[in-house]
C-alpha positions as CSV (number, residue, x, y, z in Angstrom):
1,M,2.0,27.1,46.4
2,A,4.2,25.8,49.1
3,S,5.8,23.1,47.0
4,T,6.3,25.7,44.1
5,D,8.1,28.1,46.5
6,A,10.2,25.3,47.8
7,R,11.3,24.2,44.4
8,E,12.2,27.8,43.5
9,S,14.1,28.4,46.6
10,T,16.2,25.2,46.2
11,S,16.9,25.7,42.6
12,G,17.8,29.3,42.8
13,S,16.2,30.3,39.5
14,M,14.0,28.8,36.8
15,E,14.2,29.2,33.1
16,A,11.1,29.7,31.0
17,G,10.0,26.9,28.6
18,V,6.9,25.7,27.0
19,G,3.9,26.3,29.3
20,G,6.0,28.1,32.0
21,P,9.0,27.5,34.2
22,T,10.3,24.0,33.6
23,R,14.1,23.9,34.4
24,A,16.1,24.2,37.5
25,D,19.5,25.9,37.6
26,V,21.7,22.9,38.4
27,G,25.3,23.6,39.2
28,V,26.8,20.6,37.6
29,R,26.2,19.1,34.1
30,T,25.6,15.6,35.4
31,L,26.3,13.3,38.3
32,R,26.6,10.2,36.1
33,G,29.9,8.4,36.4
34,D,29.4,6.1,33.4
35,R,30.4,6.7,29.8
36,W,27.1,8.4,28.9
37,W,28.7,10.1,26.0
38,L,29.5,6.9,24.1
39,A,25.9,6.3,22.8
40,P,25.4,9.8,21.3
41,L,28.9,9.8,19.9
42,T,28.3,6.4,18.2
43,T,25.0,7.7,16.8
44,F,26.6,10.8,15.5
45,V,29.4,8.9,13.7
46,V,27.1,6.4,12.1
47,F,24.4,8.9,11.1
48,F,27.0,11.3,9.7
49,G,28.7,8.6,7.8
50,F,25.3,7.5,6.3
51,I,24.5,11.1,5.4
52,V,27.8,11.6,3.6
53,Y,27.4,8.3,1.7
54,A,23.7,8.8,0.8
55,T,24.3,12.4,-0.3
56,F,27.2,11.3,-2.6
57,R,25.2,8.4,-4.1
58,A,22.1,10.6,-4.6
59,F,24.0,13.2,-6.5
60,A,26.1,10.7,-8.5
61,G,23.3,9.9,-11.0
62,K,25.1,6.8,-12.2
63,D,25.9,3.2,-11.3
64,Y,22.5,2.6,-9.7
65,Y,21.1,-0.1,-12.0
66,S,22.4,-3.5,-13.0
67,A,19.7,-5.7,-14.4
68,P,17.6,-6.8,-12.7
69,Y,18.7,-4.8,-9.7
70,L,17.7,-1.2,-9.0
71,S,19.2,0.7,-6.0
72,P,16.6,1.7,-3.3
73,F,18.0,5.2,-3.5
74,Y,16.7,5.6,-7.0
75,S,13.4,3.6,-6.8
76,P,11.1,4.4,-8.4
77,C,13.4,5.9,-11.1
78,L,11.2,8.7,-12.6
79,G,13.8,11.0,-14.1
80,D,16.2,10.7,-16.9
81,C,17.2,7.1,-16.0
82,V,19.3,4.4,-17.7
83,E,17.5,1.9,-19.9
84,G,15.6,-0.8,-18.1
85,S,15.5,1.0,-14.7
86,S,12.1,2.8,-15.2
87,D,9.3,0.4,-14.6
88,F,6.9,3.2,-13.9
89,G,7.9,5.5,-16.8
90,Q,9.9,8.7,-16.7
91,P,7.4,11.6,-16.1
92,F,10.3,13.8,-14.9
93,S,12.7,13.1,-17.7
94,W,13.2,16.9,-17.9
95,F,14.6,17.0,-14.4
96,P,18.2,18.3,-14.8
97,L,19.7,16.7,-11.6
98,S,20.0,13.1,-10.4
99,A,16.8,11.1,-10.5
100,A,17.3,10.1,-6.9
101,L,16.5,13.6,-5.7
102,I,13.0,13.3,-7.0
103,I,11.9,10.6,-4.6
104,L,14.4,10.6,-1.7
105,I,12.4,13.4,0.0
106,F,9.7,10.9,1.0
107,P,11.8,8.2,2.7
108,L,14.1,10.9,4.1
109,G,11.1,12.9,5.5
110,F,9.7,9.7,7.1
111,R,12.9,8.9,8.9
112,M,13.7,12.5,9.9
113,T,10.3,12.9,11.5
114,C,10.3,9.4,13.1
115,Y,9.9,9.4,16.9
116,Y,13.0,7.2,17.4
117,Y,15.2,9.1,15.0
118,R,14.2,12.4,16.6
119,K,15.5,11.1,19.9
120,A,18.6,9.9,18.3
121,Y,19.7,13.0,16.3
122,Y,18.4,15.4,18.9
123,R,20.8,13.9,21.3
124,A,23.7,13.2,18.9
125,F,23.7,16.4,16.8
126,W,21.9,19.0,19.0
127,L,22.8,17.7,22.4
128,S,19.2,18.3,23.4
129,P,19.9,16.6,25.8
130,P,22.9,14.4,25.0
131,A,21.8,11.7,27.5
132,C,19.4,11.1,30.3
133,A,20.3,13.1,33.4
134,V,22.8,15.2,31.5
135,A,22.2,18.9,31.1
136,E,22.1,20.3,27.6
137,P,24.0,23.5,26.6
138,H,21.0,25.3,25.3
139,G,19.6,28.2,27.3
140,S,16.0,27.9,26.2
141,Y,13.6,25.2,25.1
142,S,10.6,25.6,22.8
143,G,10.0,21.9,21.9
144,E,8.5,21.2,18.5
145,T,6.2,24.2,18.5
146,R,8.2,26.5,16.3
147,F,9.8,26.6,12.9
148,P,11.4,24.3,11.7
149,L,10.6,21.6,14.2
150,I,6.9,22.2,13.9
151,F,7.1,20.2,10.7
152,Q,7.7,17.1,12.7
153,N,3.9,16.9,12.9
154,M,3.9,15.8,9.3
155,H,5.2,12.4,10.3
156,R,1.9,10.6,9.7
157,W,1.7,12.0,6.1
158,F,5.3,10.8,5.5
159,W,4.3,7.4,6.8
160,Y,1.7,7.1,4.0
161,A,4.4,7.9,1.5
162,A,6.7,5.4,3.1
163,V,4.1,2.7,2.6
164,A,4.0,3.5,-1.1
165,I,7.8,3.4,-1.3
166,G,7.7,0.1,0.6
167,L,5.3,-1.4,-2.0
168,I,7.5,-0.2,-4.9
169,L,10.6,-1.7,-3.2
170,T,8.7,-4.9,-2.8
171,F,7.9,-4.9,-6.5
172,D,11.6,-4.3,-7.3
173,T,12.5,-7.3,-5.1
174,V,10.0,-9.5,-6.9
175,I,11.3,-8.7,-10.4
176,S,14.9,-9.3,-9.2
177,F,14.0,-13.0,-9.6
178,R,13.6,-12.7,-13.4
179,E,16.1,-12.3,-16.2
180,Q,15.7,-10.9,-19.7
181,T,16.0,-13.6,-22.3
182,G,15.6,-11.6,-25.4
183,V,13.0,-9.6,-27.4
184,D,9.8,-10.8,-29.1
185,A,8.7,-10.0,-32.7
186,S,7.4,-6.6,-31.6
187,G,10.6,-5.6,-30.0
188,H,9.4,-6.0,-26.4
189,P,11.8,-7.7,-23.9
190,T,11.0,-11.3,-22.9
191,F,11.7,-12.6,-19.4
192,E,12.2,-15.8,-17.6
193,W,11.3,-16.2,-13.9
194,G,13.0,-18.3,-11.2
195,H,16.5,-16.9,-11.2
196,M,18.2,-15.8,-8.0
197,G,21.5,-14.0,-7.3
198,L,23.1,-12.6,-4.3
199,G,21.5,-9.3,-5.1
200,S,18.0,-10.8,-4.9
201,L,18.8,-12.2,-1.5
202,L,20.1,-8.8,-0.2
203,M,17.0,-7.1,-1.6
204,V,14.7,-9.6,0.2
205,I,16.5,-8.9,3.5
206,N,16.3,-5.2,2.9
207,V,12.6,-5.1,2.1
208,V,11.7,-7.2,5.1
209,L,13.6,-4.9,7.4
210,I,12.0,-1.8,5.7
211,W,8.5,-3.3,6.3
212,A,9.4,-4.2,9.9
213,Y,10.5,-0.6,10.4
214,T,7.6,1.0,8.5
215,L,4.8,-1.1,10.1
216,G,6.3,-0.8,13.5
217,C,6.0,3.0,13.3
218,H,4.1,4.7,16.2
219,S,1.8,6.4,13.6
220,C,0.9,3.0,12.1
221,R,0.1,1.7,15.5
222,H,-2.1,4.7,16.3
223,I,-3.8,4.5,12.8
224,M,-4.7,0.8,13.4
225,G,-6.0,1.1,17.0
226,G,-5.4,4.4,18.5
227,R,-8.9,5.8,18.1
228,L,-10.9,2.6,18.9
229,R,-13.0,2.8,22.1
230,H,-13.8,-0.9,22.1
231,F,-11.4,-3.5,20.8
232,S,-14.0,-6.2,21.2
233,K,-16.0,-4.6,18.4
234,H,-13.1,-4.5,16.0
235,P,-11.4,-8.0,16.4
236,V,-9.4,-7.7,13.1
237,R,-8.0,-4.3,13.8
238,Y,-7.2,-5.4,17.3
239,K,-5.3,-8.4,16.1
240,L,-3.3,-6.2,13.6
241,W,-2.7,-3.7,16.4
242,T,-1.2,-6.4,18.6
243,W,1.1,-7.5,15.8
244,I,2.1,-3.9,15.1
245,S,2.7,-3.3,18.8
246,K,5.3,-6.2,18.8
247,L,7.1,-4.6,15.9
248,N,6.9,-1.2,17.7
249,G,8.7,-2.6,20.7
250,N,11.7,-3.2,18.4
251,H,11.3,0.0,16.4
252,A,14.7,1.4,17.2
253,R,16.4,-1.9,16.2
254,Y,14.6,-2.0,12.8
255,A,15.4,1.7,12.3
256,W,19.1,0.9,12.5
257,L,19.0,-2.4,10.6
258,S,17.0,-1.0,7.7
259,L,19.4,1.9,7.5
260,F,22.3,-0.4,7.1
261,S,20.5,-2.7,4.7
262,I,19.6,0.2,2.4
263,A,23.2,1.3,2.2
264,L,24.4,-2.2,1.7
265,V,22.0,-3.0,-1.2
266,D,23.0,0.3,-2.9
267,L,26.7,-0.4,-2.4
268,Y,26.3,-3.9,-3.8
269,I,24.4,-2.6,-6.9
270,W,26.9,0.2,-7.3
271,G,29.7,-2.3,-7.5
272,L,27.8,-4.4,-10.0
273,A,27.0,-1.5,-12.3
274,A,30.6,-0.2,-12.1
275,G,32.0,-3.6,-13.1
276,W,33.9,-4.3,-9.8
277,Y,32.6,-7.8,-9.6
278,D,29.9,-10.2,-10.9
279,D,26.7,-11.2,-9.2
280,P,26.9,-14.8,-7.8
281,R,24.0,-16.8,-9.1
282,F,22.3,-19.5,-6.9
283,F,19.9,-20.7,-9.7
């Protein structure tokens, strides 16, 4: 009681938050003398730029496939897609908008509910708070207990979807090493394996970064070992948990790198499909 009274007397007033009083009424925004605003500003500029680019490409509905490369924004292509881009059929061929809008909700939901991305865009877009030891402008705080932020609890379910998307992107990367050589007597396309272009290399880098980000997820780490009481009884899961923990330590780095690689691969395929340049072939 004494310590509580002391805190209340020194702070002047307390604001109600989750579970009771949590915030002191500090007279200055921050005592930090460094450029604390640089990190959230950089995050805002980069994220906003990616949002603008991804939104434009998602609604474009064209220039997303140049055999054998399919943009990760449109994979799997399940809508009314251009010829050759639908390796899993077109069950949503009736969909009137861009095919990218059918599947982007899953990787987008995974990243939007990611623990690292929450920290990044809470600070950069909502200033909640903008940086450590810097007061935020909001008068109240409810955490992630109310609409719409309560849906952040769906992160694990989006992780399952992200694994499926990762497998599909891996498939896209593998088939980027083949080229169509013609058609057989039945009219089916024939392929020859062992070819590699710059697009194949970019897709390999992209899928490696995506898997590093996906498997380094906090939910993946918890799924693998979070509920085990005795690691000694589960040596395989323990070994996997240690590998995932190493990826988890660089989760923020892979979150950024995979974001850039996705945009780069899409931009490269866009240029190929639009005829801006040819794909350099290594073999």
